[in-house]
N, CA, C and O of each residue as an XYZ file, in Angstrom:
756
protein
N     -22.577    123.875    -31.614
C     -23.091    124.045    -30.273
C     -24.580    124.288    -30.332
O     -25.080    124.917    -31.265
N     -25.274    123.799    -29.353
C     -26.712    123.998    -29.236
C     -26.995    125.471    -28.990
O     -26.598    126.017    -27.961
N     -27.684    126.123    -29.934
C     -27.918    127.563    -29.826
C     -28.784    127.913    -28.618
O     -28.759    129.055    -28.158
N     -29.547    126.957    -28.098
C     -30.348    127.219    -26.899
C     -29.476    127.356    -25.657
O     -29.919    127.892    -24.641
N     -28.239    126.874    -25.735
C     -27.333    126.939    -24.596
C     -26.548    128.247    -24.554
O     -25.762    128.461    -23.632
N     -26.749    129.128    -25.539
C     -26.039    130.411    -25.595
C     -27.041    131.546    -25.557
O     -28.060    131.527    -26.248
N     -26.730    132.536    -24.735
C     -27.580    133.714    -24.633
C     -26.680    134.943    -24.653
O     -25.799    135.080    -23.805
N     -26.892    135.824    -25.600
C     -26.110    137.051    -25.702
C     -26.689    138.078    -24.734
O     -27.895    138.328    -24.733
N     -25.818    138.675    -23.904
C     -26.229    139.704    -22.951
C     -25.434    140.973    -23.216
O     -24.554    140.988    -24.077
N     -25.735    142.030    -22.487
C     -24.971    143.270    -22.603
C     -23.549    143.117    -22.068
O     -22.666    143.904    -22.410
N     -23.330    142.114    -21.236
C     -22.035    141.934    -20.586
C     -21.230    140.774    -21.153
O     -20.147    140.476    -20.648
N     -21.726    140.126    -22.172
C     -20.996    139.008    -22.756
C     -21.936    137.944    -23.266
O     -23.087    138.212    -23.611
N     -21.425    136.744    -23.305
C     -22.216    135.612    -23.781
C     -22.357    134.614    -22.645
O     -21.366    134.160    -22.075
N     -23.603    134.277    -22.323
C     -23.869    133.279    -21.293
C     -23.936    131.904    -21.940
O     -24.640    131.702    -22.929
N     -23.196    130.968    -21.371
C     -23.194    129.593    -21.840
C     -23.822    128.733    -20.747
O     -23.346    128.705    -19.612
N     -24.887    128.039    -21.101
C     -25.561    127.167    -20.144
C     -24.902    125.794    -20.170
O     -24.760    125.177    -21.226
N     -24.508    125.337    -19.010
C     -23.881    124.034    -18.879
C     -24.939    123.005    -18.488
O     -25.851    123.293    -17.714
N     -24.798    121.804    -19.039
C     -25.750    120.743    -18.693
C     -25.147    119.843    -17.608
O     -24.024    120.065    -17.156
N     -25.905    118.836    -17.204
C     -25.454    117.930    -16.146
C     -24.139    117.256    -16.472
O     -23.287    117.095    -15.599
N     -23.968    116.865    -17.713
C     -22.723    116.231    -18.152
C     -21.540    117.182    -17.944
O     -20.479    116.765    -17.478
N     -21.723    118.446    -18.285
C     -20.662    119.447    -18.112
C     -20.313    119.624    -16.635
O     -19.139    119.691    -16.272
N     -21.337    119.698    -15.789
C     -21.115    119.899    -14.355
C     -20.413    118.701    -13.720
O     -19.538    118.862    -12.869
N     -20.803    117.504    -14.140
C     -20.144    116.295    -13.625
C     -18.681    116.276    -14.069
O     -17.798    115.972    -13.267
N     -18.417    116.595    -15.330
C     -17.032    116.647    -15.811
C     -16.213    117.669    -15.039
O     -15.078    117.387    -14.654
N     -16.770    118.843    -14.808
C     -16.051    119.883    -14.060
C     -15.706    119.382    -12.661
O     -14.583    119.564    -12.191
N     -16.666    118.757    -12.004
C     -16.440    118.231    -10.656
C     -15.396    117.115    -10.657
O     -14.508    117.075     -9.806
N     -15.521    116.225    -11.613
C     -14.594    115.092    -11.707
C     -13.155    115.574    -11.909
O     -12.253    115.160    -11.182
N     -12.944    116.443    -12.891
C     -11.583    116.894    -13.175
C     -11.040    117.819    -12.086
O      -9.837    117.821    -11.824
N     -11.901    118.596    -11.455
C     -11.459    119.423    -10.320
C     -11.004    118.526     -9.174
O     -10.011    118.825     -8.511
N     -11.716    117.436     -8.938
C     -11.320    116.483     -7.891
C      -9.976    115.848     -8.203
O      -9.128    115.718     -7.320
N      -9.776    115.451     -9.458
C      -8.481    114.885     -9.856
C      -7.351    115.886     -9.642
O      -6.296    115.541     -9.110
N      -7.583    117.139    -10.064
C      -6.553    118.171     -9.893
C      -6.233    118.382     -8.419
O      -5.069    118.493     -8.034
N      -7.289    118.435     -7.591
C      -7.074    118.620     -6.163
C      -6.285    117.449     -5.584
O      -5.383    117.651     -4.770
N      -6.616    116.231     -5.995
C      -5.906    115.054     -5.503
C      -4.438    115.062     -5.873
O      -3.583    114.797     -5.028
N      -4.136    115.361     -7.127
C      -2.750    115.415     -7.583
C      -1.999    116.495     -6.820
O      -0.873    116.275     -6.373
N      -2.613    117.648     -6.673
C      -1.962    118.752     -5.959
C      -1.726    118.391     -4.498
O      -0.669    118.703     -3.951
N      -2.690    117.743     -3.861
C      -2.545    117.352     -2.449
C      -1.354    116.423     -2.259
O      -0.578    116.591     -1.318
N      -1.205    115.444     -3.147
C      -0.077    114.509     -3.068
C       1.231    115.258     -3.281
O       2.205    115.020     -2.567
N       1.262    116.154     -4.252
C       2.489    116.902     -4.526
C       2.868    117.806     -3.353
O       4.050    117.957     -3.046
N       1.877    118.407     -2.698
C       2.163    119.256     -1.534
C       2.676    118.391     -0.388
O       3.654    118.742      0.272
N       2.014    117.264     -0.156
C       2.428    116.357      0.922
C       3.853    115.863      0.704
O       4.622    115.744      1.659
N       4.209    115.576     -0.541
C       5.560    115.103     -0.872
C       6.557    116.239     -1.030
O       7.713    116.007     -1.387
N       6.118    117.469     -0.768
C       6.964    118.670     -0.866
C       7.534    118.866     -2.278
O       8.624    119.412     -2.448
N       6.768    118.407     -3.296
C       7.163    118.598     -4.686
C       6.728    119.968     -5.189
O       7.365    120.538     -6.074
N       5.654    120.491     -4.632
C       5.164    121.828     -4.965
C       4.710    122.501     -3.673
O       4.456    121.837     -2.668
N       4.614    123.812     -3.716
C       4.041    124.544     -2.596
C       2.684    125.064     -3.031
O       2.458    125.308     -4.216
N       1.790    125.233     -2.087
C       0.471    125.749     -2.403
C       0.554    127.263     -2.464
O       0.706    127.923     -1.436
N       0.456    127.815     -3.666
C       0.553    129.257     -3.871
C      -0.820    129.910     -3.881
O      -1.013    130.957     -4.499
N      -1.760    129.298     -3.203
C      -3.131    129.805     -3.182
C      -3.144    131.243     -2.667
O      -2.440    131.580     -1.715
N      -3.957    132.088     -3.313
C      -3.941    133.515     -2.978
C      -5.279    134.008     -2.446
O      -5.527    135.213     -2.397
N      -6.140    133.078     -2.048
C      -7.445    133.492     -1.537
C      -7.925    132.479     -0.517
O      -7.264    131.468     -0.280
N      -9.072    132.745      0.088
C      -9.608    131.877      1.124
C     -10.436    130.717      0.604
O     -10.959    129.940      1.404
N     -10.574    130.570     -0.708
C     -11.371    129.471     -1.259
C     -10.586    128.164     -1.206
O      -9.356    128.165     -1.251
N     -11.308    127.055     -1.111
C     -10.647    125.754     -1.097
C     -10.032    125.474     -2.468
O     -10.447    126.033     -3.484
N      -9.031    124.592     -2.464
C      -8.416    124.196     -3.734
C      -9.461    123.602     -4.667
O      -9.463    123.894     -5.863
N     -10.355    122.765     -4.127
C     -11.377    122.157     -4.980
C     -12.225    123.230     -5.649
O     -12.465    123.161     -6.855
N     -12.683    124.223     -4.886
C     -13.525    125.267     -5.472
C     -12.776    126.051     -6.546
O     -13.342    126.373     -7.591
N     -11.537    126.350     -6.297
C     -10.727    127.072     -7.293
C     -10.647    126.257     -8.585
O     -10.855    126.790     -9.675
N     -10.345    124.969     -8.459
C     -10.259    124.108     -9.647
C     -11.623    123.956    -10.321
O     -11.714    123.967    -11.548
N     -12.672    123.817     -9.530
C     -14.022    123.623    -10.077
C     -14.471    124.853    -10.880
O     -14.959    124.722    -12.003
N     -14.304    126.026    -10.307
C     -14.672    127.264    -11.003
C     -13.872    127.389    -12.292
O     -14.423    127.752    -13.332
N     -12.583    127.094    -12.234
C     -11.750    127.139    -13.430
C     -12.223    126.164    -14.496
O     -12.255    126.497    -15.680
N     -12.591    124.959    -14.074
C     -13.086    123.963    -15.034
C     -14.406    124.400    -15.655
O     -14.629    124.183    -16.846
N     -15.277    125.010    -14.870
C     -16.546    125.502    -15.432
C     -16.278    126.510    -16.546
O     -16.911    126.460    -17.601
N     -15.344    127.420    -16.310
C     -14.990    128.401    -17.336
C     -14.393    127.743    -18.572
O     -14.745    128.089    -19.700
N     -13.486    126.789    -18.353
C     -12.867    126.107    -19.486
C     -13.910    125.347    -20.308
O     -13.897    125.404    -21.538
N     -14.797    124.646    -19.637
C     -15.829    123.881    -20.336
C     -16.747    124.821    -21.103
O     -17.109    124.529    -22.243
N     -17.131    125.943    -20.501
C     -18.018    126.898    -21.174
C     -17.369    127.465    -22.435
O     -18.011    127.544    -23.483
N     -16.104    127.859    -22.338
C     -15.409    128.420    -23.502
C     -15.287    127.357    -24.592
O     -15.530    127.641    -25.764
N     -14.919    126.151    -24.216
C     -14.787    125.076    -25.204
C     -16.140    124.751    -25.833
O     -16.221    124.463    -27.027
N     -17.177    124.796    -25.044
C     -18.523    124.557    -25.577
C     -18.882    125.657    -26.578
O     -19.433    125.376    -27.642
N     -18.571    126.896    -26.237
C     -18.848    128.016    -27.134
C     -18.054    127.888    -28.437
O     -18.592    128.122    -29.519
N     -16.777    127.517    -28.334
C     -15.919    127.393    -29.515
C     -16.119    126.059    -30.241
O     -15.574    125.844    -31.324
N     -16.901    125.175    -29.636
C     -17.200    123.862    -30.208
C     -15.934    123.011    -30.369
O     -15.697    122.410    -31.417
N     -15.132    122.979    -29.303
C     -13.934    122.143    -29.258
C     -13.940    121.366    -27.945
O     -14.546    121.818    -26.974
N     -13.282    120.210    -27.890
C     -13.233    119.455    -26.631
C     -12.377    120.183    -25.593
O     -11.389    120.835    -25.932
N     -12.771    120.061    -24.334
C     -11.954    120.687    -23.293
C     -10.798    119.758    -22.940
O     -10.835    118.553    -23.190
N      -9.785    120.356    -22.358
C      -8.561    119.639    -22.010
C      -8.834    118.726    -20.824
O      -9.274    119.183    -19.769
N      -8.570    117.433    -21.000
C      -8.866    116.450    -19.957
C      -7.611    115.904    -19.274
O      -7.718    115.104    -18.345
N      -6.449    116.315    -19.711
C      -5.235    115.779    -19.102
C      -4.933    116.492    -17.788
O      -5.180    117.689    -17.639
N      -4.408    115.749    -16.865
C      -3.984    116.295    -15.574
C      -2.465    116.274    -15.595
O      -1.853    115.212    -15.715
N      -1.866    117.437    -15.481
C      -0.416    117.536    -15.600
C       0.230    117.685    -14.229
O      -0.277    118.391    -13.357
N       1.336    117.019    -14.062
C       2.096    117.103    -12.820
C       2.792    118.459    -12.797
O       3.483    118.827    -13.747
N       2.609    119.190    -11.719
C       3.247    120.495    -11.585
C       2.494    121.621    -12.273
O       3.030    122.720    -12.415
N       1.255    121.369    -12.705
C       0.454    122.420    -13.330
C       0.462    122.325    -14.841
O       1.211    121.539    -15.420
N      -0.367    123.121    -15.469
C      -0.544    123.048    -16.929
C       0.268    124.091    -17.690
O       0.077    124.269    -18.893
N       1.170    124.780    -16.999
C       1.964    125.809    -17.671
C       1.125    126.981    -18.121
O       1.505    127.717    -19.031
N      -0.017    127.153    -17.481
C      -0.969    128.229    -17.757
C      -1.711    128.063    -19.083
O      -2.446    128.966    -19.483
N      -1.545    126.957    -19.763
C      -2.243    126.731    -21.034
C      -3.493    125.906    -20.758
O      -3.413    124.722    -20.430
N      -4.638    126.544    -20.894
C      -5.910    125.849    -20.682
C      -6.466    125.282    -21.976
O      -7.266    124.346    -21.958
N      -6.046    125.846    -23.093
C      -6.600    125.463    -24.382
C      -5.616    125.847    -25.470
O      -5.003    126.913    -25.414
N      -5.466    124.982    -26.456
C      -4.767    125.353    -27.679
C      -5.825    125.351    -28.763
O      -6.480    124.339    -29.013
N      -5.981    126.500    -29.402
C      -7.049    126.691    -30.375
C      -6.457    127.301    -31.631
O      -5.911    128.404    -31.597
N      -6.566    126.585    -32.734
C      -6.005    127.046    -34.006
C      -4.537    127.447    -33.858
O      -4.110    128.502    -34.328
N      -3.782    126.579    -33.195
C      -2.340    126.749    -32.964
C      -2.003    127.955    -32.083
O      -0.859    128.411    -32.080
N      -2.964    128.468    -31.348
C      -2.729    129.576    -30.417
C      -3.015    129.079    -28.998
O      -3.943    128.299    -28.785
N      -2.218    129.532    -28.034
C      -2.432    129.124    -26.649
C      -3.368    130.115    -25.952
O      -3.321    131.322    -26.187
N      -4.218    129.559    -25.086
C      -5.247    130.359    -24.421
C      -5.280    130.007    -22.934
O      -5.214    128.840    -22.548
N      -5.383    131.034    -22.128
C      -5.612    130.867    -20.699
C      -7.005    131.408    -20.392
O      -7.376    132.495    -20.834
N      -7.758    130.637    -19.636
C      -9.124    131.024    -19.303
C      -9.174    131.341    -17.816
O      -8.897    130.482    -16.979
N      -9.528    132.576    -17.496
C      -9.613    133.023    -16.105
C     -11.090    133.171    -15.758
O     -11.831    133.869    -16.450
N     -11.511    132.514    -14.688
C     -12.923    132.502    -14.317
C     -13.094    132.968    -12.887
O     -12.435    132.474    -11.972
N     -13.979    133.916    -12.710
C     -14.288    134.451    -11.387
C     -15.558    133.800    -10.857
O     -16.519    133.591    -11.597
N     -15.549    133.485     -9.578
C     -16.758    132.939     -8.947
C     -17.650    134.056     -8.420
O     -18.741    133.789     -7.916
N     -17.200    135.296     -8.529
C     -17.946    136.437     -8.006
C     -18.696    137.132     -9.126
O     -18.115    137.927     -9.865
N     -19.962    136.844     -9.257
C     -20.723    137.441    -10.350
C     -21.243    138.828    -10.012
O     -21.619    139.575    -10.915
N     -21.274    139.191     -8.743
C     -21.787    140.509     -8.360
C     -20.655    141.452     -7.962
O     -20.779    142.204     -6.995
N     -19.577    141.411     -8.692
C     -18.437    142.286     -8.434
C     -18.786    143.688     -8.911
O     -19.367    143.873     -9.980
N     -18.423    144.665     -8.100
C     -18.637    146.056     -8.517
C     -17.797    146.343     -9.752
O     -16.708    145.798     -9.933
N     -18.334    147.211    -10.592
C     -17.583    147.611    -11.781
C     -16.499    148.605    -11.375
O     -16.731    149.369    -10.438
N     -15.379    148.644    -11.990
C     -15.034    147.787    -13.109
C     -14.606    146.391    -12.640
O     -14.051    146.228    -11.553
N     -14.878    145.388    -13.486
C     -14.389    144.029    -13.255
C     -13.033    143.918    -13.945
O     -12.747    144.635    -14.904
N     -12.211    143.011    -13.439
C     -10.855    142.883    -13.972
C     -10.493    141.444    -14.315
O     -10.872    140.505    -13.614
N      -9.754    141.294    -15.402
C      -9.036    140.070    -15.700
C      -7.751    140.183    -14.891
O      -7.003    141.148    -15.053
N      -7.483    139.207    -14.019
C      -6.411    139.357    -13.029
C      -5.371    138.254    -13.162
O      -5.697    137.076    -13.312
N      -4.109    138.669    -13.104
C      -2.985    137.741    -13.022
C      -2.179    138.083    -11.775
O      -2.037    139.254    -11.424
N      -1.651    137.060    -11.107
C      -0.855    137.268     -9.902
C       0.432    138.007    -10.225
O       0.850    138.889     -9.475
N       1.060    137.651    -11.334
C       2.243    138.388    -11.774
C       2.257    138.411    -13.295
O       1.522    137.663    -13.939
N       3.071    139.247    -13.852
C       3.077    139.458    -15.298
C       3.480    138.196    -16.064
O       2.958    137.939    -17.148
N       4.392    137.419    -15.514
C       4.839    136.224    -16.245
C       3.766    135.136    -16.294
O       3.879    134.202    -17.088
N       2.728    135.240    -15.462
C       1.639    134.262    -15.508
C       0.830    134.351    -16.800
O       0.204    133.372    -17.206
N       0.836    135.507    -17.443
C       0.173    135.624    -18.745
C       1.209    135.217    -19.790
O       1.840    136.059    -20.430
N       1.364    133.920    -19.940
C       2.392    133.385    -20.824
C       1.813    132.804    -22.111
O       2.555    132.274    -22.938
N       0.505    132.899    -22.286
C      -0.158    132.383    -23.482
C      -0.334    133.501    -24.506
O      -0.029    134.662    -24.235
N      -0.830    133.131    -25.684
C      -1.094    134.141    -26.705
C      -2.324    134.977    -26.351
O      -2.387    136.168    -26.655
N      -3.302    134.333    -25.702
C      -4.600    134.956    -25.421
C      -5.064    134.616    -24.015
O      -4.656    133.611    -23.433
N      -5.926    135.474    -23.481
C      -6.633    135.172    -22.225
C      -8.108    135.489    -22.445
O      -8.463    136.461    -23.112
N      -8.953    134.645    -21.868
C     -10.401    134.834    -21.930
C     -10.900    134.960    -20.496
O     -10.521    134.179    -19.622
N     -11.755    135.955    -20.266
C     -12.283    136.207    -18.924
C     -13.749    135.780    -18.841
O     -14.571    136.163    -19.674
N     -14.058    134.982    -17.821
C     -15.414    134.474    -17.584
C     -15.801    134.708    -16.128
O     -14.951    134.966    -15.276
N     -17.105    134.614    -15.863
C     -17.576    134.605    -14.476
C     -18.753    133.651    -14.361
O     -19.500    133.433    -15.315
N     -18.897    133.092    -13.174
C     -20.008    132.187    -12.887
C     -21.221    133.057    -12.585
O     -21.166    133.913    -11.702
N     -22.307    132.848    -13.306
C     -23.532    133.616    -13.085
C     -24.465    132.898    -12.115
O     -25.076    133.538    -11.259
N     -24.579    131.621    -12.235
C     -25.211    130.750    -11.238
C     -24.779    129.330    -11.527
O     -23.924    129.114    -12.386
N     -25.336    128.369    -10.846
C     -24.822    127.000    -10.840
C     -24.524    126.421    -12.214
O     -23.575    125.649    -12.353
N     -25.296    126.766    -13.225
C     -25.066    126.151    -14.531
C     -24.938    127.166    -15.667
O     -25.155    126.814    -16.827
N     -24.589    128.420    -15.357
C     -24.386    129.425    -16.403
C     -23.058    130.148    -16.161
O     -22.791    130.674    -15.080
N     -22.241    130.149    -17.216
C     -20.969    130.863    -17.197
C     -21.052    131.970    -18.242
O     -21.443    131.728    -19.384
N     -20.684    133.176    -17.845
C     -20.657    134.306    -18.781
C     -19.232    134.491    -19.295
O     -18.289    134.604    -18.511
N     -19.087    134.521    -20.608
C     -17.807    134.832    -21.230
C     -17.822    136.337    -21.493
O     -18.562    136.822    -22.349
N     -16.997    137.066    -20.745
C     -16.985    138.531    -20.846
C     -16.199    139.021    -22.055
O     -16.546    140.047    -22.639
N     -15.149    138.305    -22.439
C     -14.353    138.727    -23.574
C     -12.958    138.154    -23.519
O     -12.656    137.292    -22.694
N     -12.107    138.641    -24.408
C     -10.745    138.122    -24.516
C      -9.777    139.267    -24.789
O     -10.172    140.384    -25.124
N      -8.498    138.947    -24.632
C      -7.439    139.901    -24.930
C      -6.191    139.157    -25.384
O      -5.986    137.992    -25.042
N      -5.375    139.835    -26.147
C      -4.046    139.313    -26.477
C      -3.100    139.708    -25.338
O      -3.404    140.593    -24.538
N      -1.968    139.044    -25.285
C      -0.968    139.394    -24.269
C      -0.449    140.809    -24.499
O      -0.202    141.546    -23.544
N      -0.283    141.190    -25.770
C       0.208    142.538    -26.088
C      -0.767    143.611    -25.600
O      -0.355    144.625    -25.036
N      -2.043    143.381    -25.818
C      -3.046    144.359    -25.375
C      -3.088    144.416    -23.845
O      -3.205    145.496    -23.265
N      -2.992    143.262    -23.199
C      -2.955    143.229    -21.740
C      -1.787    144.070    -21.228
O      -1.955    144.896    -20.331
N      -0.610    143.854    -21.801
C       0.573    144.607    -21.370
C       0.412    146.107    -21.600
O       0.939    146.914    -20.835
N      -0.305    146.476    -22.639
C      -0.503    147.893    -22.964
C      -1.400    148.594    -21.937
O      -1.157    149.752    -21.599
N      -2.433    147.905    -21.439
C      -3.420    148.537    -20.561
C      -3.406    148.011    -19.122
O      -4.314    148.312    -18.348
N      -2.401    147.241    -18.762
C      -2.347    146.626    -17.436
C      -2.324    147.693    -16.330
O      -1.710    148.750    -16.479
N      -2.995    147.393    -15.236
C      -2.982    148.220    -14.025
C      -2.569    147.337    -12.859
O      -2.823    146.132    -12.869
N      -1.942    147.920    -11.870
C      -1.608    147.188    -10.656
C      -2.652    147.526     -9.598
O      -2.911    148.696     -9.316
N      -3.252    146.481     -9.014
C      -4.287    146.648     -7.986
C      -3.960    145.729     -6.818
O      -3.336    144.683     -6.993
N      -4.390    146.132     -5.621
C      -4.256    145.282     -4.445
C      -5.655    145.035     -3.888
O      -6.327    145.960     -3.432
N      -6.080    143.779     -3.933
C      -7.404    143.398     -3.439
C      -7.318    142.738     -2.067
O      -8.235    142.028     -1.654
N      -6.219    142.974     -1.367
C      -6.033    142.405     -0.038
C      -5.078    141.228      0.006
O      -4.824    140.682      1.080
N      -4.537    140.820     -1.149
C      -3.596    139.702     -1.221
C      -2.282    140.119     -1.870
O      -1.546    139.272     -2.375
N      -1.986    141.396     -1.861
C      -0.787    141.892     -2.533
C      -1.119    142.401     -3.925
O      -2.248    142.267     -4.396
N      -0.128    142.982     -4.574
C      -0.340    143.545     -5.907
C      -0.693    142.467     -6.918
O      -0.112    141.382     -6.924
N      -1.657    142.789     -7.773
C      -2.081    141.931     -8.870
C      -2.060    142.757    -10.147
O      -2.172    143.983    -10.108
N      -1.916    142.077    -11.275
C      -1.833    142.744    -12.566
C      -3.161    142.537    -13.280
O      -3.569    141.406    -13.545
N      -3.824    143.637    -13.586
C      -5.233    143.599    -13.973
C      -5.493    144.351    -15.272
O      -4.825    145.332    -15.601
N      -6.487    143.853    -15.992
C      -6.987    144.532    -17.178
C      -8.457    144.825    -16.953
O      -9.251    143.913    -16.723
N      -8.815    146.087    -17.018
C     -10.210    146.492    -16.887
C     -11.010    145.818    -17.995
O     -10.578    145.761    -19.147
N     -12.169    145.316    -17.631
C     -13.037    144.608    -18.570
C     -13.349    145.429    -19.826
O     -13.606    144.859    -20.886
N     -13.330    146.742    -19.718
C     -13.663    147.581    -20.879
C     -12.673    147.396    -22.025
O     -12.992    147.728    -23.167
N     -11.475    146.871    -21.744
C     -10.482    146.648    -22.787
C     -10.587    145.267    -23.433
O      -9.855    144.973    -24.378
N     -11.478    144.428    -22.942
C     -11.645    143.103    -23.526
C     -12.371    143.212    -24.859
O     -13.227    144.078    -25.042
N     -12.031    142.344    -25.770
C     -12.723    142.260    -27.056
C     -13.865    141.259    -26.939
O     -13.798    140.311    -26.156
N     -14.904    141.481    -27.721
C     -16.075    140.619    -27.731
C     -15.672    139.215    -28.183
O     -14.996    139.060    -29.200
N     -16.081    138.204    -27.438
C     -15.702    136.826    -27.739
C     -16.155    136.400    -29.130
O     -15.565    135.489    -29.711
N     -17.178    137.029    -29.672
C     -17.637    136.669    -31.016
C     -16.594    137.008    -32.083
O     -16.704    136.548    -33.220
N     -15.589    137.802    -31.732
C     -14.527    138.176    -32.664
C     -13.247    137.359    -32.463
O     -12.217    137.653    -33.070
N     -13.316    136.344    -31.618
C     -12.116    135.575    -31.281
C     -11.511    134.865    -32.491
O     -10.296    134.907    -32.685
N     -12.337    134.218    -33.300
C     -11.806    133.536    -34.489
C     -11.124    134.517    -35.428
O     -10.051    134.233    -35.959
N     -11.738    135.651    -35.627
C     -11.157    136.694    -36.481
C      -9.815    137.154    -35.924
O      -8.856    137.327    -36.677
N      -9.745    137.352    -34.625
C      -8.519    137.842    -33.995
C      -7.373    136.853    -34.157
O      -6.241    137.250    -34.432
N      -7.660    135.591    -33.990
C      -6.615    134.572    -34.108
C      -6.059    134.512    -35.527
O      -4.871    134.251    -35.721
N      -6.892    134.748    -36.491
C      -6.476    134.634    -37.883
C      -5.809    135.892    -38.435
O      -5.188    135.844    -39.497
N      -5.929    137.017    -37.728
C      -5.347    138.274    -38.195
C      -4.227    138.720    -37.255
O      -4.508    139.213    -36.163
N      -2.982    138.559    -37.649
C      -1.856    138.910    -36.763
C      -1.901    140.355    -36.275
O      -1.496    140.631    -35.145
N      -2.384    141.280    -37.101
C      -2.418    142.677    -36.675
C      -3.363    142.880    -35.505
O      -3.183    143.817    -34.727
N      -4.370    142.021    -35.361
C      -5.330    142.128    -34.257
C      -4.628    141.866    -32.927
O      -4.967    142.470    -31.909
N      -3.659    140.974    -32.942
C      -2.959    140.594    -31.722
C      -2.184    141.762    -31.127
O      -1.906    141.771    -29.927
N      -1.837    142.729    -31.936
C      -1.047    143.864    -31.469
C      -1.915    144.961    -30.856
O      -1.393    145.875    -30.218
N      -3.234    144.879    -31.040
C      -4.086    145.957    -30.536
C      -4.724    145.585    -29.222
O      -5.475    146.378    -28.654
């Protein structure tokens, strides 16, 4: 990865996205929105949206986070569009499944949270939390194992019903992600 595209901050690692990244995020978010629209129209799926943002924006923000993490890890991002959703797997990295959660709210009061709608939604080995800092910068705040999430999970209601949350202070530094994947004992902490 181009070292000029990464900036270490007190709150994580900022990854600068280029025009190619932004176009890809927009393109794949549009495809996802189109597939979902057809499935909703055909009553194959229901829209389980939990906020006031458009489907396109939700997909776009998610794609920005996925592209940033993949850029940081120096792996290609997932380009397939799956019918009925991706099963919560945004990335498979070194035979481990990863879900990337990205917030569009960069000025959230502390504490910030990695949020899941329900406990079964964290079905991967790992989750990585990101936020959009501005149009072309995504901050990777850190990561957690499913076991650690379950150990420190809190229930919060942000106006859309109960959500299952991990305070950002429990996230591990993304620079330790490779080490964590390779050491099974790390997954338990």
